[in-house]
C-alpha positions in Angstrom: 202.1 32.8 -22.0 200.4 30.2 -20.1 202.9 30.5 -17.3 202.5 34.3 -17.0 198.8 33.9 -16.9 199.1 31.5 -13.9 201.4 33.9 -12.0 199.1 36.8 -12.6 196.1 34.8 -11.5 198.0 33.7 -8.4 199.0 37.2 -7.5 195.5 38.5 -8.1 194.2 35.7 -5.9 196.6 36.6 -3.1 195.5 40.2 -3.3 191.9 39.2 -3.1 192.6 37.0 -0.1 194.6 39.9 1.6 191.7 42.3 1.0 189.2 39.8 2.4 191.3 39.3 5.5 191.7 43.0 5.9 187.9 43.4 5.5 187.2 40.8 8.1 189.6 42.4 10.5 188.0 45.8 9.9 184.6 44.2 10.4 185.7 42.6 13.6 187.0 45.9 14.8 183.8 47.7 13.9 181.8 45.1 15.8 184.0 45.4 18.8 183.7 49.2 18.7 179.9 48.9 18.2 179.6 46.5 21.2 181.6 48.9 23.4 179.4 51.8 22.4 176.3 49.6 23.1 177.6 48.8 26.5 178.2 52.5 27.2 174.6 53.3 26.1 173.2 50.4 28.3 175.2 51.6 31.3 174.0 55.1 30.7 170.4 53.9 30.5 170.7 51.7 33.6 172.0 54.7 35.6 169.2 56.8 34.4 166.6 54.2 35.2 168.1 53.7 38.7 167.9 57.4 39.4 164.3 57.5 38.3 163.4 54.5 40.4 165.1 56.0 43.5 163.2 59.3 42.9 159.9 57.3 42.5 160.5 55.3 45.8 161.4 58.5 47.6 158.2 60.2 46.5 156.1 57.2 47.4 157.6 57.0 50.9 156.9 60.7 51.3 153.3 60.3 50.2 152.8 57.3 52.6 154.2 59.3 55.5 151.9 62.2 54.7 149.0 59.9 54.4 149.8 58.4 57.9 150.0 61.9 59.4 146.7 62.8 57.7 145.0 59.7 59.1 146.3 60.5 62.6 145.0 64.0 62.3 141.6 62.8 61.1 141.4 60.4 64.0 142.0 63.2 66.4 139.4 65.4 64.7 136.8 62.7 64.7 136.8 62.8 68.5 136.2 66.5 68.5 133.4 66.7 66.0 130.8 67.4 68.7 133.0 69.8 70.6 132.4 73.6 70.5 134.4 75.5 68.0 136.2 77.6 70.6 137.7 74.4 72.1 139.7 73.5 69.0 143.5 73.5 69.5 145.9 75.6 67.6 146.8 72.7 65.4 143.2 72.1 64.5 142.6 75.8 63.8 145.7 75.8 61.6 144.3 72.8 59.6 140.9 74.3 59.0 142.3 77.8 58.2 144.5 76.3 55.5 147.8 77.5 57.1 150.9 75.2 57.0 150.8 72.3 59.5 154.0 70.7 60.7 152.3 67.3 60.4 151.7 67.8 56.7 155.2 69.2 55.7 157.5 67.0 53.6 161.2 67.0 54.2 163.2 68.6 51.3 166.7 67.8 50.1 169.4 68.4 52.6 171.9 69.5 49.9 169.6 72.0 48.2 168.8 73.8 51.5 165.3 74.7 50.3 162.5 75.0 52.7 160.1 72.1 52.9 157.0 72.6 50.8 153.7 72.7 52.7 150.5 70.9 51.7 147.3 72.9 51.0 144.2 72.9 53.2 142.7 69.6 54.5 139.8 69.5 52.1 142.0 69.9 49.0 144.5 67.2 49.8 144.9 64.9 46.8 147.9 62.8 46.1 148.9 61.7 42.6 151.1 58.8 41.8 154.5 59.7 40.4 154.9 59.8 36.6 158.0 58.3 34.9 159.3 60.3 32.1 159.6 58.7 28.6 163.2 58.3 27.6 164.1 59.5 24.0 166.4 56.5 23.5 163.7 53.9 24.2 163.2 53.2 20.4 166.9 52.9 20.0 167.1 50.4 22.8 164.3 48.4 21.3 166.2 48.2 17.9 169.5 47.2 19.6 167.7 44.4 21.6 167.9 42.1 18.6 171.7 41.9 18.9 171.6 40.9 22.6 169.8 38.4 24.8 166.1 39.1 25.7 166.9 39.2 29.4 169.4 42.0 29.2 166.7 44.7 29.8 164.8 43.0 32.6 166.8 44.8 35.3 166.1 48.2 33.6 162.3 48.0 33.7 160.8 50.3 36.3 158.7 48.6 39.0 155.0 49.2 38.5 153.7 50.0 42.0 150.0 50.5 42.5 149.5 53.7 44.6 147.4 53.3 47.8 143.7 54.1 47.7 143.3 57.7 48.9 140.1 59.1 50.3 139.0 62.7 50.7 138.6 64.2 54.1 134.9 63.3 54.4 135.4 59.8 53.0 138.3 59.2 55.4 136.3 60.3 58.4 133.4 58.1 57.4 135.8 55.2 56.8 137.3 55.6 60.3 134.0 56.0 62.1 132.5 52.9 60.4 135.6 50.8 60.9 134.4 49.0 64.0 130.8 48.7 63.1 130.2 45.1 62.1 126.7 44.2 60.8 125.1 41.0 59.7 122.9 40.3 56.8 119.8 41.8 58.5 121.4 45.1 59.5 121.6 44.3 63.2 124.8 44.6 65.1 126.5 41.2 65.3 128.0 40.7 68.7 129.2 37.2 68.0 131.4 37.6 64.9 133.9 40.3 64.0 134.5 41.2 60.4 138.2 41.7 61.0 140.0 39.7 63.7 142.1 41.9 66.0 145.8 41.4 66.0 146.7 39.7 69.3 150.0 38.2 70.3 149.1 35.3 72.6 151.8 33.0 73.9 151.5 29.2 74.2 151.0 29.5 78.0 148.2 31.9 77.5 146.6 29.7 74.9 146.7 26.8 77.4 145.1 29.0 80.1 142.3 30.1 77.8 141.2 26.6 77.3 140.0 26.6 80.9 139.7 30.4 81.5 138.4 32.0 78.3 138.2 35.5 79.8 141.9 35.6 80.7 143.4 39.1 80.4 146.7 38.8 78.5 149.7 41.0 78.6 149.2 42.2 75.1 145.8 43.6 76.1 147.3 45.2 79.2 150.0 46.9 77.2 147.6 48.2 74.6 147.7 52.1 74.7 144.0 52.2 74.0 143.1 49.3 76.4 141.3 49.4 79.7 144.6 49.8 81.7 145.8 52.9 79.7 145.6 55.1 82.8 146.8 52.6 85.4 149.1 54.0 88.1 150.9 52.5 91.1 148.8 54.6 93.5 145.6 52.7 92.6 144.3 50.2 95.1 141.7 47.4 94.9 139.5 45.9 97.7 138.0 42.4 97.2 134.9 41.2 99.0 135.4 38.6 101.7 133.6 35.9 99.6 136.3 36.1 96.9 139.1 34.6 99.0 140.8 31.5 97.5 140.7 28.9 100.2 139.5 25.6 99.0 139.9 24.2 95.5 136.4 23.8 94.0 134.5 24.6 90.9 133.9 28.3 92.0 137.5 29.3 91.8 137.3 30.2 88.1 134.3 32.5 88.8 136.2 34.1 91.7 139.2 34.6 89.6 137.2 36.3 86.9 135.6 38.6 89.5 139.0 39.5 90.8 140.2 40.3 87.3 137.3 42.6 86.6 137.7 44.4 89.9 141.4 45.0 89.2 140.7 46.3 85.7 138.0 48.7 87.1 140.4 49.9 89.8 143.1 50.6 87.1 145.6 48.5 89.1 148.9 48.0 87.1 149.2 44.7 85.4 152.5 43.8 87.1 150.8 44.2 90.6 148.0 41.6 89.9 149.9 38.5 91.0 151.0 39.9 94.4 147.5 41.3 95.0 145.7 38.1 94.3 148.3 36.1 96.3 147.2 38.0 99.4 143.7 36.4 99.1 145.1 32.8 99.0 144.9 30.4 102.0 144.4 26.7 102.8 144.8 24.8 99.5 146.5 27.7 97.8 149.2 28.4 100.4 151.9 26.8 98.2 150.8 28.9 95.2 151.1 32.1 97.3 154.7 31.2 98.3 155.5 30.3 94.8 154.3 33.7 93.4 156.3 35.7 96.0 159.5 33.7 95.6 159.6 33.4 91.8 157.9 36.8 91.0 155.5 35.2 88.6 153.5 37.3 86.2 149.7 37.1 85.8 149.8 34.2 83.3 152.1 32.2 85.6 149.8 32.9 88.6 146.7 31.7 86.8 148.7 28.6 85.6 149.6 27.8 89.2 146.0 28.1 90.3 144.8 25.9 87.5 147.4 23.3 88.4 146.2 23.2 92.0 142.6 22.8 90.8 143.7 19.9 88.5 145.4 18.1 91.4 142.3 18.4 93.5 140.1 17.1 90.7 138.2 20.4 90.6 139.2 21.4 87.0 137.2 19.3 84.6 137.1 19.7 80.9 134.6 22.5 79.9 132.9 20.2 77.4 132.6 17.4 80.1 131.0 19.9 82.5 128.5 20.8 79.8 127.8 17.2 79.1 127.2 16.4 82.8 124.7 19.2 83.2 121.4 18.1 84.8 118.3 19.7 86.3 118.3 20.2 90.0 115.2 19.7 92.1 113.0 22.8 92.3 114.7 24.5 89.3 112.7 26.3 86.7 113.2 26.0 82.9 114.5 29.5 82.7 117.1 28.9 85.4 118.2 25.8 83.7 118.5 27.6 80.3 120.7 30.3 81.9 122.9 27.7 83.5 123.2 26.0 80.2 124.2 29.3 78.5 126.8 29.9 81.2 128.5 26.6 80.5 128.4 27.1 76.8 130.2 30.5 77.0 132.8 28.9 79.3 134.0 26.7 76.4 137.2 27.7 74.6 136.7 29.4 71.2 137.8 26.4 69.2 135.5 24.0 71.1 132.6 26.5 71.3 132.2 26.4 67.5 132.7 22.7 67.2 130.2 20.0 66.3 130.7 18.1 69.6 129.4 21.0 71.6 126.5 21.4 69.2 125.4 17.8 69.7 125.6 18.1 73.5 123.5 21.3 73.4 120.9 19.6 71.2 120.7 16.6 73.5 120.1 18.9 76.5 117.3 20.7 74.6 115.6 17.5 73.6 115.7 16.0 77.2 115.2 19.0 79.5 113.7 21.8 77.3 111.3 20.1 74.9 109.1 23.2 74.3 112.1 25.3 73.5 113.5 22.6 71.2 110.2 22.6 69.3 110.8 26.2 68.2 114.5 26.2 67.9 115.2 23.0 66.1 114.9 24.6 62.7 117.7 27.0 63.6 119.9 24.6 65.5 122.1 23.7 62.6 122.4 27.2 61.0 123.2 29.3 64.1 126.6 29.2 65.8 126.7 27.7 69.3 127.2 31.0 71.1 124.3 32.7 69.4 122.3 29.6 69.9 122.8 29.8 73.6 121.3 33.3 73.8 118.4 32.1 71.6 117.7 29.3 73.9 117.3 31.6 76.9 115.1 34.0 74.9 112.7 31.3 73.7 112.6 29.7 77.2 111.6 33.0 78.7 108.8 33.3 76.2 107.5 29.8 76.6 107.5 30.2 80.4 104.7 32.8 80.0 102.2 30.1 78.7 101.0 29.5 82.2 100.0 33.2 82.4 97.8 32.8 79.3 96.2 29.7 80.9 95.3 31.7 84.0 93.9 34.6 82.0 91.5 32.5 80.0 90.6 29.8 82.5 86.8 29.5 82.8 85.2 29.9 86.3 82.4 27.5 87.3 79.8 28.4 89.9 79.9 26.5 93.2 77.4 26.4 96.1 79.9 25.3 98.8 80.3 27.5 101.9 83.7 28.8 101.0 82.2 30.6 98.0 81.6 34.3 98.6 78.2 35.9 98.2 79.6 38.3 95.5 80.4 35.3 93.3 76.9 34.0 93.7 75.2 37.2 92.9 77.4 38.2 90.0 79.5 35.3 88.6 81.0 37.5 85.9 82.9 39.4 88.6 85.1 36.4 89.3 86.8 36.6 85.9 90.2 38.2 85.6 90.5 41.7 84.4 93.1 41.8 81.6 94.1 45.3 82.7 94.6 44.2 86.3 96.6 41.0 86.1 97.6 39.6 89.4 101.0 38.6 88.1 102.0 42.1 87.0 100.3 44.0 90.0 100.8 43.8 93.7 98.0 43.4 96.2 97.7 46.5 98.3 94.7 45.3 100.2 94.9 41.7 101.4 91.6 41.8 103.3 90.0 39.5 100.7 92.3 36.6 101.3 91.0 33.1 101.5 91.2 33.0 105.3 89.3 36.3 105.6 86.5 35.8 103.0 83.2 35.8 104.9 79.6 36.5 103.9 76.3 36.9 105.6 73.7 34.4 104.5 70.0 34.9 105.4 68.6 32.1 103.3 70.5 29.3 105.0 68.8 27.6 108.0 70.3 25.0 110.2 68.0 22.0 110.6 69.6 21.0 113.9 69.2 24.2 115.9 66.7 26.0 113.6 68.7 29.2 113.4 69.7 31.0 110.3 73.1 32.0 109.1 74.9 28.7 109.1 74.7 25.1 107.9 74.2 22.1 110.1 77.8 21.0 109.5 79.0 24.3 111.1 76.5 24.3 113.9 78.1 25.0 117.3 75.4 23.5 119.4 75.1 20.1 117.7 78.2 18.6 116.3 77.6 16.1 113.5 80.8 14.2 114.1 80.0 11.3 116.5 83.7 10.7 117.4 83.9 14.2 118.9 81.8 15.1 121.9 79.3 18.0 121.4 80.6 21.5 122.1 78.3 22.0 125.1 78.7 18.5 126.5 81.5 19.6 128.7 80.4 20.7 132.2 80.1 24.4 132.7 82.3 24.3 135.8 85.2 23.5 133.5 84.5 26.5 131.3 83.6 29.0 134.0 84.5 29.2 137.7 82.0 29.6 140.5 83.1 33.2 141.1 82.1 34.1 137.6 78.7 32.4 137.9 78.0 34.1 141.2 78.9 37.5 139.7 76.5 36.9 136.8 73.7 35.9 139.2 74.3 39.0 141.3 74.2 41.2 138.2 71.0 39.5 137.0 69.3 40.0 140.4 70.2 43.7 140.3 68.5 44.1 137.0 71.5 44.4 134.9 70.4 45.2 131.4 67.0 46.5 132.4 68.1 49.9 133.7 70.4 50.1 130.7 68.7 50.9 127.5 69.9 47.7 126.0 68.3 46.5 122.9 69.4 43.2 121.7 70.4 43.1 118.1 68.5 40.2 116.7 69.9 40.9 113.3 73.4 40.3 114.7 72.2 37.0 116.0 70.6 36.0 112.8 73.3 37.3 110.5 76.0 34.9 111.5 79.2 35.2 109.5 81.5 32.4 108.9 84.8 32.0 107.0 85.8 29.7 104.2 85.9 25.9 104.4 89.7 25.9 104.8 89.4 28.0 108.0 86.6 25.7 109.3 88.7 22.6 108.6 91.5 24.1 110.6 89.2 24.8 113.5 87.5 21.4 113.4 90.7 19.6 113.2 91.4 20.5 116.9 89.8 18.6 119.7 87.4 20.3 122.1 90.0 20.2 124.9 92.5 22.0 122.7 90.0 24.6 121.8 89.3 25.3 125.5 93.0 25.6 126.1 93.5 28.0 123.2 90.5 30.3 124.0 91.1 33.3 126.2 89.0 33.6 129.3 88.0 37.2 128.6 86.4 36.3 125.3 84.6 33.4 126.8 83.1 35.6 129.6 82.0 38.2 127.1 80.3 35.7 124.8 78.7 33.9 127.8 77.3 37.2 129.2 76.0 38.2 125.8 74.2 34.9 125.3 72.7 35.1 128.7 71.4 38.6 128.2 69.9 37.7 124.8 68.2 34.6 126.3 66.8 36.8 129.2 65.4 39.3 126.7 63.8 36.5 124.7 62.1 35.2 127.7 
């Protein structure tokens, strides 16, 4: 009984083990089948996500191309805002009328063969970002993710791309028109700093050249379709003045080179023709450079590099900062001229050196030493302003301080003087000698110069000479008695030296005939008494000559006329 029971238990146990193994096998098969189905679902989801992503990228690229075409159209229209309506082109009229425009058409699918859809009118253009549809199996994918690794769905997630900022037509036009207007904090146009740096492609050679020649015109600027050489043709010619020839290596070569560059830009000469045209103006020290340009066909950068090399060999190419440090005042130079020369050297510095602290220290040292009045007003802004803006500020303040002398002249008091060079108008009315603020001698031109210092004369009746007793002059200006003992009197010379015997005989004959008695001659005693004399400066010039020199300078006709007049006056007095 016991043995049967053991056999039954063993058989039952074997059956249970067999069922368990079968269950495990079925379970493994079910798991394998479930995994295969999961892989099919994941592959199906991946394909669907990839197709959605491709459609989204395609729509985004189409939107960006349309936006580019729209911005180009708006740029064209912004230049024609002020033009009459009848001057719009067919394309512009099509845009404003709402008709389809080729620039705003999007390409359709090549397989479908459908026509490309057209965009609406310009004012109603609004782009919307693409929307990704929600998949119905997203919840199922989330439930299955517990059986797999967490990184299995990272490749299936769609890329979240932020759509570009889109403006309406009016906002886009305002954005384009205000793109190049850079303003500072005070609302004034800032000509020193740009808000956005332009994209320029400068080579290492051009960077080296701009250290000594900051205004160098690079190839990138020449090839710019909107640059100054956009209409350059081979038929254009340029003529340089004779003073721009490059003969001797000195400090003026850089300025001549800049003048040539400006002349070639204004003449629209092609950029490739610049080296050969400049080489025709070379001679003496630059003969080797001219041959090198022709033999090696150098471009404009290579030509300028050769010129700078020759200047360096002749010790004529100093460092721009060294030239600024060696600046000094030349004799006879005004403060305004020095400030302009200082500004010229500051702007000749390269851009990296111009904004450096070394240049600022050199500028401040020149201001303290040579322009103290300007430094008094600008020292509070010397550390806050950039060096290029500081250079213009120096010239402006120096120009204002140079007008202080004008204020001193306007309000300078005038004192009365009783010397002979003072005019009678200043004695009678001293107030007339003051300056009229409405008629400033600096801002007006003298149309009548008869009142100059050498021609100012007056008639004095209250002055009496104590030597000769006559009125109209002082004793110092008396012609009959000279107060200077070192010089002989005016009448001490014998008359035979002044007048010949023929003249005296002629005078005696006229006197015996009664000359002057038959004539109704009336001596003008007033003329005799009202003697006019010029200023002291004129008298000093006359008295500085000796009597012999005065006799040599006088004309014989004037002497005879004066002599006869004196004789007639003396005869009538008798």
